[in-house]
C-alpha positions in Angstrom: 0.0 0.0 0.0 1.3 3.4 -1.0 0.2 6.6 0.8 0.5 9.8 -1.1 -0.2 13.3 0.3 -3.1 15.2 -1.4 -0.8 18.0 -2.7 1.6 15.5 -4.3 -1.3 13.4 -5.7 -2.8 16.4 -7.4 0.3 16.8 -9.5 0.7 13.1 -10.2 -2.8 11.9 -10.7 -2.4 10.2 -14.1 0.6 8.2 -12.8 -1.3 7.3 -9.6 -4.3 6.2 -11.6 -2.1 4.0 -13.8 -0.6 2.4 -10.8 -4.0 1.7 -9.2 -5.3 0.2 -12.4 -2.2 -2.1 -12.5 -3.2 -3.4 -9.0 -1.3 -1.2 -6.6 -3.2 0.0 -3.5 -3.0 3.8 -3.5 -4.3 5.8 -0.5 -4.4 9.6 -0.7 -3.9 11.3 2.7 -4.5 14.8 4.0 -2.0 15.3 6.8 -2.0 11.8 8.3 -5.7 11.1 7.6 -6.5 8.8 4.8 -9.2 10.4 2.6 -9.3 8.5 -0.7 -8.4 5.1 -2.0 -7.8 4.7 -5.7 -9.4 1.4 -6.8 -10.2 0.3 -10.4 -14.0 0.3 -11.0 -14.1 -3.5 -11.7 -12.9 -4.2 -8.1 -15.5 -2.0 -6.6 -18.3 -3.4 -8.7 -17.2 -7.0 -7.9 -17.1 -6.2 -4.1 -20.6 -4.6 -4.3 -21.9 -7.6 -6.2 -20.4 -10.1 -3.8 -21.8 -8.3 -0.8 -25.3 -8.1 -2.4 -25.1 -11.8 -3.3 -24.1 -12.7 0.3 -27.0 -10.6 1.7 -29.4 -12.2 -0.7 -28.3 -15.7 0.2 -28.6 -14.9 3.9 -32.1 -13.6 3.4 -33.1 -16.6 1.4 -31.8 -18.9 4.1 -33.7 -17.0 6.8 -36.9 -17.1 4.7 -36.6 -20.9 4.0 -35.9 -21.5 7.7 -39.0 -19.5 8.7 -41.1 -21.4 6.2 -39.9 -24.8 7.3 -40.5 -23.9 11.0 -44.0 -23.0 9.9 
């Protein structure tokens, strides 16, 4: 994971984006506080879909259990 100060990032954004797309974890910080993580869209979409699928499976199991208990 690479942490880059916001001022430095603003002057190097194209390079940071390229590094993030290639798989490097880039965190932009303001002072010592992390404020942004550069992540390729595909990873974010996959994470959201995985979480939605997990939630859906949990709800289905709960509904099936409630139905079987009757």
